[in-house]
C-alpha positions in Angstrom: -38.3 8.6 -16.3 -35.3 7.5 -18.5 -35.8 5.0 -21.2 -33.2 2.3 -21.7 -32.6 1.8 -25.4 -30.1 -1.1 -25.8 -32.2 -4.3 -25.6 -32.0 -8.0 -26.3 -34.2 -10.0 -28.6 -36.9 -10.1 -26.0 -37.0 -6.4 -25.6 -35.1 -6.3 -22.2 -32.3 -3.8 -21.8 -29.2 -6.0 -21.5 -25.6 -5.1 -20.6 -22.6 -7.4 -21.3 -19.1 -6.8 -20.1 -17.6 -8.6 -23.1 -19.4 -6.1 -25.5 -18.8 -3.1 -23.3 -22.3 -1.8 -23.4 -23.4 1.0 -21.2 -25.6 4.1 -21.6 -24.6 7.7 -21.1 -27.5 10.1 -20.7 -27.4 13.9 -20.0 -30.0 14.7 -17.4 -31.4 17.9 -15.8 -29.8 18.8 -12.5 -31.5 17.0 -9.6 -32.1 19.1 -6.4 -29.1 19.8 -4.2 -30.2 17.3 -1.5 -33.4 15.3 -2.4 -33.7 12.6 -5.0 -34.9 9.0 -5.8 -33.3 6.6 -8.3 -35.0 3.3 -8.9 -34.3 0.4 -11.2 -35.2 -3.2 -11.8 -32.0 -5.4 -12.0 -31.2 -9.0 -12.9 -27.7 -10.5 -12.9 -26.4 -12.8 -15.7 -23.1 -13.4 -13.9 -20.8 -11.3 -11.8 -17.7 -9.7 -13.3 -14.5 -11.6 -12.6 -12.7 -8.4 -11.4 -10.6 -8.0 -8.3 -13.3 -6.1 -6.5 -16.2 -8.0 -8.0 -18.2 -4.8 -8.3 -20.6 -4.0 -11.1 -22.1 -0.6 -11.7 -25.9 -0.2 -11.9 -25.7 3.5 -12.4 -23.6 6.5 -11.5 -24.2 10.3 -11.7 -20.8 11.6 -12.9 -19.1 14.8 -11.9 -18.1 17.7 -14.2 -15.4 15.7 -16.0 -18.2 13.7 -17.6 -16.4 10.3 -17.9 -17.3 7.1 -16.0 -13.8 6.4 -14.8 -12.7 9.6 -12.9 -11.9 9.9 -9.3 -14.5 8.6 -6.8 -14.9 12.2 -5.4 -16.7 13.1 -8.6 -19.3 10.4 -8.5 -22.2 12.3 -7.1 -24.6 9.3 -6.5 -23.9 5.7 -7.5 -25.3 2.3 -7.1 -23.3 -1.0 -7.3 -23.5 -4.7 -6.8 -20.7 -6.8 -5.4 -20.0 -10.3 -6.6 -18.2 -11.5 -3.5 -21.0 -10.7 -1.1 -23.8 -10.9 -3.7 -24.8 -7.6 -2.1 -25.9 -4.1 -3.2 -24.4 -0.8 -1.9 -24.3 2.8 -2.8 -22.7 6.2 -2.2 -23.4 9.9 -2.3 -20.7 12.6 -2.4 -21.3 16.1 -0.9 -20.2 19.3 -2.5 -17.3 19.3 0.0 -16.1 16.0 -1.4 -17.1 13.9 1.6 -18.2 10.4 0.7 -21.1 8.7 2.5 -21.3 5.0 1.7 -24.2 2.6 2.4 -23.3 -0.7 4.1 -23.5 -3.8 1.8 -26.9 -5.4 1.7 -25.5 -8.9 1.7 -26.6 -12.0 -0.2 -29.7 -10.6 -1.9 -28.6 -11.3 -5.4 -27.8 -14.5 -7.3 -26.5 -15.0 -10.8 -26.8 -17.3 -13.7 -29.8 -19.6 -13.9 -30.8 -18.7 -10.3 -31.0 -15.0 -11.0 -34.3 -13.2 -10.6 -35.4 -9.6 -11.0 -34.9 -7.3 -8.0 -36.2 -3.7 -7.5 -33.5 -1.5 -6.2 -34.3 2.1 -4.9 -32.0 4.8 -3.5 -33.5 7.9 -1.9 -32.0 11.0 -0.3 -34.0 13.5 1.7 -31.2 15.8 2.7 -30.6 13.9 6.0 -30.6 10.2 5.2 -29.4 8.3 2.2 -31.5 5.0 2.0 -31.4 1.8 0.1 -34.5 -0.3 -0.5 -34.5 -3.7 -2.2 -37.8 -5.3 -3.2 -39.7 -2.7 -1.2 -37.8 -3.3 2.1 -35.5 -0.7 3.7 -32.1 -2.4 3.8 -29.7 0.3 5.0 -29.3 4.0 5.5 -26.5 6.5 6.2 -26.6 10.1 7.4 -25.5 12.8 5.1 -25.9 16.6 5.0 -25.2 19.6 2.9 -25.6 19.7 -0.9 -24.5 17.2 -3.5 -21.6 17.7 -5.8 -22.4 19.1 -9.2 -23.0 16.4 -11.9 -22.9 16.3 -15.6 -24.1 12.9 -17.0 -25.9 9.8 -15.8 -24.1 6.5 -16.7 -26.2 3.3 -16.7 -24.7 -0.1 -16.6 -21.1 1.0 -15.8 -19.1 2.5 -12.9 -15.5 3.2 -13.8 -14.5 0.0 -15.7 -16.9 -2.1 -13.7 -19.7 -3.0 -16.1 -23.1 -4.5 -15.3 -23.5 -8.0 -16.7 -27.2 -8.7 -17.0 -30.4 -6.6 -17.3 -31.4 -3.2 -16.1 -35.0 -2.0 -16.7 -37.3 0.9 -15.9 -34.6 3.1 -14.4 -36.3 6.2 -13.0 -35.0 9.5 -11.6 -37.2 11.5 -9.3 -36.5 15.1 -8.1 -37.9 14.1 -4.6 -37.3 11.5 -1.9 -40.1 8.9 -2.2 -41.6 7.6 1.0 -41.4 4.0 2.1 -45.1 3.5 1.0 -44.3 5.1 -2.4 -41.3 2.8 -2.8 -43.5 -0.3 -2.0 -46.1 0.9 -4.6 -43.4 1.4 -7.2 -41.9 -2.0 -6.7 -45.3 -3.7 -6.8 -46.0 -2.2 -10.2 -48.3 0.6 -9.0 -51.1 1.0 -11.4 -52.3 -1.9 -13.5 -51.3 -1.9 -17.1 -54.0 0.0 -19.0 -55.2 1.9 -16.0 -54.3 5.2 -17.7 -56.2 4.2 -20.8 -59.3 5.9 -22.0 -62.1 3.4 -22.9 -64.1 3.7 -26.0 -67.6 2.4 -25.3 -68.0 1.2 -28.9 -65.7 -1.7 -28.4 -64.7 -1.6 -24.7 -61.0 -1.2 -25.6 -58.6 1.1 -23.7 -56.3 3.5 -25.5 -53.2 5.1 -23.9 -50.9 7.8 -25.3 -47.3 7.0 -24.3 -44.8 9.8 -24.7 -41.4 8.4 -25.6 -39.2 10.6 -27.8 -37.0 9.0 -30.5 -38.3 5.5 -30.7 -38.3 3.4 -33.9 -41.5 1.6 -34.9 -40.1 -1.7 -33.8 -39.1 -0.3 -30.4 -42.5 1.2 -29.9 -44.2 -2.1 -30.9 -42.1 -4.0 -28.4 -42.9 -1.6 -25.6 -46.6 -1.7 -26.4 -46.5 -5.5 -26.2 -44.6 -5.4 -22.9 -47.4 -3.3 -21.5 -49.9 -6.0 -22.2 -51.4 -4.3 -25.3 -50.4 -3.6 -28.8 -49.9 -0.6 -31.1 -53.3 0.8 -31.9 -55.3 -0.6 -34.8 -57.6 2.0 -36.3 -60.5 0.2 -38.1 -63.0 3.0 -38.7 -63.4 6.7 -39.1 -65.2 6.7 -35.8 -62.3 5.1 -34.0 -59.9 7.5 -35.6 -62.0 10.5 -34.5 -62.1 9.0 -31.0 -58.3 8.9 -30.9 -57.9 12.5 -32.2 -60.5 13.9 -29.8 -59.6 11.9 -26.7 -56.1 10.3 -26.8 -53.7 12.1 -29.2 -52.2 15.4 -27.8 -53.7 18.8 -28.6 -51.9 20.6 -31.4 -50.0 22.8 -31.8 -47.9 21.4 -29.0 -44.5 22.9 -30.1 -42.5 24.0 -27.1 -43.9 21.4 -24.7 -41.8 18.6 -23.2 -43.3 16.0 -25.5 -43.1 18.0 -28.7 -39.6 19.1 -29.3 -40.2 19.8 -33.0 -42.6 22.3 -34.5 -46.0 20.8 -35.5 -45.7 19.1 -38.9 -42.6 17.3 -37.6 -44.4 15.2 -34.8 -45.1 11.5 -35.4 -46.9 9.1 -33.1 -46.6 5.4 -34.0 -49.6 3.3 -34.5 -49.9 -0.4 -35.5 -50.0 -0.1 -39.3 -47.2 -2.6 -39.9 -47.8 -3.0 -43.6 -50.2 -1.6 -46.1 -52.5 -4.6 -45.8 -52.5 -5.5 -42.1 -52.0 -4.2 -38.6 -49.4 -5.5 -36.1 -52.2 -7.7 -34.6 -52.7 -9.4 -38.0 -56.0 -7.6 -38.6 -56.6 -6.6 -42.2 -56.5 -2.9 -43.0 -60.1 -1.8 -43.7 -59.8 2.0 -43.1 -57.1 4.6 -43.8 -56.7 8.3 -43.2 -53.6 9.2 -45.3 -52.2 12.7 -45.4 -51.6 14.5 -48.7 -49.2 12.6 -51.0 -49.2 9.5 -48.7 -48.5 6.7 -48.7 -45.3 6.9 -50.6 -43.7 3.6 -49.6 -41.4 4.9 -46.8 -42.2 2.3 -44.1 -44.3 1.8 -41.0 -47.1 4.3 -40.4 -47.6 7.0 -37.8 -50.2 9.6 -36.9 -48.8 12.8 -38.3 -49.8 16.4 -37.7 -50.8 17.8 -41.1 -50.2 21.5 -41.1 -52.4 22.2 -44.1 -55.5 20.5 -42.7 -54.7 21.3 -39.1 -55.5 17.7 -37.9 -53.9 14.4 -37.2 -53.6 12.2 -40.4 -51.4 9.3 -41.4 -47.9 9.2 -42.9 -45.7 6.1 -43.7 -42.4 7.2 -42.2 -38.9 6.0 -42.1 -37.2 9.2 -41.3 -35.4 10.7 -38.2 -36.7 9.0 -35.0 -36.1 12.3 -33.2 -39.3 13.5 -34.8 -41.2 10.7 -33.0 -42.9 11.8 -29.8 -44.5 8.5 -28.7 -47.0 5.8 -29.6 -50.6 4.7 -28.8 -51.2 1.4 -27.0 -54.5 -0.4 -27.4 -55.7 -2.8 -24.7 -58.3 -5.3 -25.5 -59.4 -5.4 -21.9 -58.4 -2.2 -20.1 -58.0 -2.4 -16.3 -59.4 0.6 -14.4 -59.4 2.9 -17.4 -61.8 5.8 -17.8 -65.3 4.5 -18.3 -66.2 7.4 -20.6 -64.0 9.4 -23.0 -62.4 12.5 -21.5 -62.1 14.9 -24.5 -59.1 17.2 -24.5 -60.0 20.7 -23.3 -58.5 22.1 -26.5 -61.2 20.2 -28.5 -64.0 21.7 -26.4 -62.8 25.2 -27.1 -63.3 27.4 -30.2 -60.5 26.9 -32.7 -57.7 29.3 -32.1 -55.7 31.2 -34.7 -54.4 29.1 -37.5 -50.7 28.7 -37.7 -50.2 26.7 -40.9 -46.4 26.5 -40.7 -46.2 26.0 -36.9 -43.6 28.8 -36.4 -45.5 30.4 -33.5 -47.0 33.2 -35.7 -50.7 33.0 -36.6 -51.2 33.1 -40.3 -52.9 36.6 -40.2 -49.6 38.0 -38.6 -47.2 35.9 -40.6 -45.7 37.4 -43.8 -44.5 33.9 -44.7 -47.4 31.6 -43.5 -45.9 28.5 -45.2 -42.4 29.0 -44.0 -41.8 27.3 -40.6 -38.4 29.0 -40.1 -39.4 32.7 -39.6 -41.5 32.8 -36.4 -40.4 32.5 -32.7 -40.7 28.7 -32.9 -38.8 28.5 -36.1 -35.1 28.1 -36.6 -34.1 30.6 -39.3 -30.4 29.8 -39.4 -30.8 26.1 -38.8 -28.5 25.9 -35.8 -30.9 24.0 -33.6 -31.8 27.0 -31.4 -35.3 28.4 -31.8 -35.5 32.0 -33.0 -37.1 33.0 -29.7 -34.0 31.9 -27.8 -31.4 32.8 -30.5 -29.4 35.9 -30.0 -27.8 35.4 -33.4 -30.8 34.2 -35.5 -29.0 34.7 -38.8 -25.6 33.1 -38.0 -25.4 29.4 -37.4 -21.7 29.3 -36.9 -21.5 26.3 -39.2 -23.2 24.3 -36.5 -20.9 25.4 -33.8 -23.0 27.6 -31.5 -23.7 28.0 -27.8 -27.0 27.8 -26.0 -27.7 31.4 -27.0 -27.4 30.5 -30.7 -24.3 32.6 -31.3 -21.1 31.2 -32.7 -18.6 30.1 -30.1 -15.2 31.8 -29.6 -13.5 29.3 -27.3 -10.1 31.1 -27.1 -11.6 34.6 -26.9 -9.4 36.0 -29.7 -12.3 37.7 -31.5 -12.4 35.0 -34.2 -15.4 32.6 -34.1 -14.5 28.9 -33.7 -16.1 28.0 -37.1 -13.6 30.1 -39.0 -10.7 30.2 -36.4 -7.6 28.4 -37.6 -6.7 27.9 -33.9 -10.0 27.6 -32.1 -8.5 26.7 -28.7 -5.4 29.0 -28.8 -5.6 32.7 -29.3 -4.4 33.7 -32.8 -6.2 37.0 -33.4 -4.4 37.8 -36.7 -4.8 34.2 -37.9 -1.1 33.9 -38.9 -0.5 30.7 -40.9 3.0 30.7 -42.4 2.8 27.5 -44.3 -0.8 28.0 -45.4 -2.0 24.6 -44.1 -5.1 25.9 -42.4 -3.6 25.4 -38.9 -2.6 28.8 -37.4 0.9 29.4 -36.2 -0.2 29.6 -32.6 -1.2 26.0 -32.6 0.8 24.5 -35.5 3.4 21.9 -34.4 5.3 22.6 -37.6 4.9 26.3 -38.4 6.9 26.4 -41.6 5.6 23.0 -42.8 9.0 21.6 -43.6 8.4 18.3 -41.9 10.5 19.1 -38.9 8.5 19.8 -35.7 9.0 23.2 -34.0 10.6 21.6 -30.9 13.3 20.0 -33.1 13.5 22.8 -35.8 16.6 25.0 -35.6 15.0 27.2 -38.2 11.3 27.1 -37.4 10.3 29.8 -39.9 12.1 28.7 -43.1 10.7 29.6 -46.4 7.8 27.2 -46.9 9.0 26.2 -50.4 12.7 25.7 -49.4 14.5 22.4 -49.1 15.7 21.8 -45.5 18.0 19.3 -43.8 17.3 17.3 -40.7 17.7 20.4 -38.5 14.9 22.1 -40.4 17.2 24.6 -42.0 17.7 25.6 -45.6 20.8 26.9 -47.5 19.3 30.4 -47.2 19.0 29.9 -43.4 22.7 28.9 -43.2 23.9 31.6 -45.7 21.6 34.6 -45.4 22.3 37.3 -47.9 21.8 40.1 -45.3 24.3 38.6 -42.9 27.2 38.1 -45.3 30.5 39.8 -44.2 31.6 40.1 -47.8 30.8 38.6 -51.2 33.5 36.0 -51.0 32.3 34.8 -47.7 28.8 34.4 -49.0 30.0 32.5 -52.1 32.0 30.2 -49.9 29.2 29.5 -47.5 26.7 28.7 -50.2 29.2 26.4 -52.0 29.9 24.4 -48.8 26.2 24.2 -47.8 25.2 23.1 -51.4 27.9 20.5 -51.3 26.6 19.2 -47.9 23.0 19.1 -49.2 24.0 17.2 -52.2 25.9 14.6 -50.1 22.7 14.2 -48.0 20.7 13.5 -51.2 18.6 16.6 -50.7 19.5 18.2 -54.0 21.0 17.0 -57.3 24.5 17.8 -58.6 23.0 20.1 -61.2 21.1 22.0 -58.5 24.3 22.3 -56.5 26.0 23.9 -59.5 23.1 26.3 -60.1 23.2 27.4 -56.4 26.9 28.2 -56.7 26.5 30.2 -59.9 23.6 32.1 -58.4 25.7 33.0 -55.3 28.6 34.2 -57.5 26.3 36.5 -59.5 24.5 37.8 -56.4 25.2 41.1 -54.7 25.2 39.6 -51.3 28.1 40.9 -49.1 29.0 43.6 -51.6 
């Protein structure tokens, strides 16, 4: 399920053609023939374009831009302002396009607009469109889909959605009609996934959502009908750790992209004196050295104590893996706590630094960089996946962790003066850091190679508009005799003086030097 991050003041994802908002999201490859894409949409007003189309979403081809040829749009969904309808398209790997007929007059805009649930499914044989749980149209298609690179939300070409798109989901299967109906009706009640604490009857739900700020998590919790959790006692905190928060260590799982110690889960500690609900803070569980005035508070995996504790945090949201929602009245939640299986087991080996090596096997038990889950060279690739664990390529590495060599000239991109053009000896005549193989002005004289009659002049020489110096016009080695060389230099120096390239004094010096030279003798 993809999360839409651009939102209006009420927390709804809003797109606006005057601001040009849209979202680009890399996604894992969907199966070659089966898929489901669903979204809730609401129109502000239709774009005043010649076609009247507005993009809900489009899976883009390998070029990775939203405005390339239609043959590269693998799956797309649009609305049309003339018919107030919805349509869609899939493209097979052979480039054949299969378009759904318009579902006419189902949308309205402006003050009359309402939310509609739009679902596209493909099962390898039929491409279907559902609106508000009803099958509207379908078209036959076969074969596999074209390869795709990115998912664009709120745009198709230059046709931008004007309104709201929420809860966009991508499934690697074709949902049945009953599944689509359940999805559009909201499915489970809010709080139905919550675990109920018998001490207060409240439900608690762990929501995994990487990269959210505290404010975004707070808005999402409220939209679910609850609020970020308020922890009012040691007993409540223990309940959360044992029954709601994830088992640790969880590095390497989909919800824990960082090593433990870098995982934060937002709770409702808005300030040091009250929770987001307005309740006063009567209990705390700070980690070592906390609080230190950084900002809102999260549960934080403390490596030294091997437990969840608290940390006021205003750092990189990428370290956030989610938040906990508390429901005052949980609908359908677990009547009794369901402890994590990891809490019922004997404690496993301690890995204080979270690098994947137990302390008793780790020569550096407090250094998170040296084990298989560490990143010794800091290139963003874990050691266990890094074929070059001690070379970060100055941040320019491939998926295997090794420095890239785009042009294949044997020189890594991070030190290559022509990273996209082969320049194996790294020739750089003018010493400007751009190799001769890709330098538009090899000799650095200000005259581009395409217009330079003397493209390899001495880099410190004065040149005319043709890119040539006096030495280029009157080379010593090419002189027929000494008199001819003197005459050539005298004329060239005179011309350069007339052009304002040299002074009269410099002209005289050049003539005297030519007379004293051995050129042509």
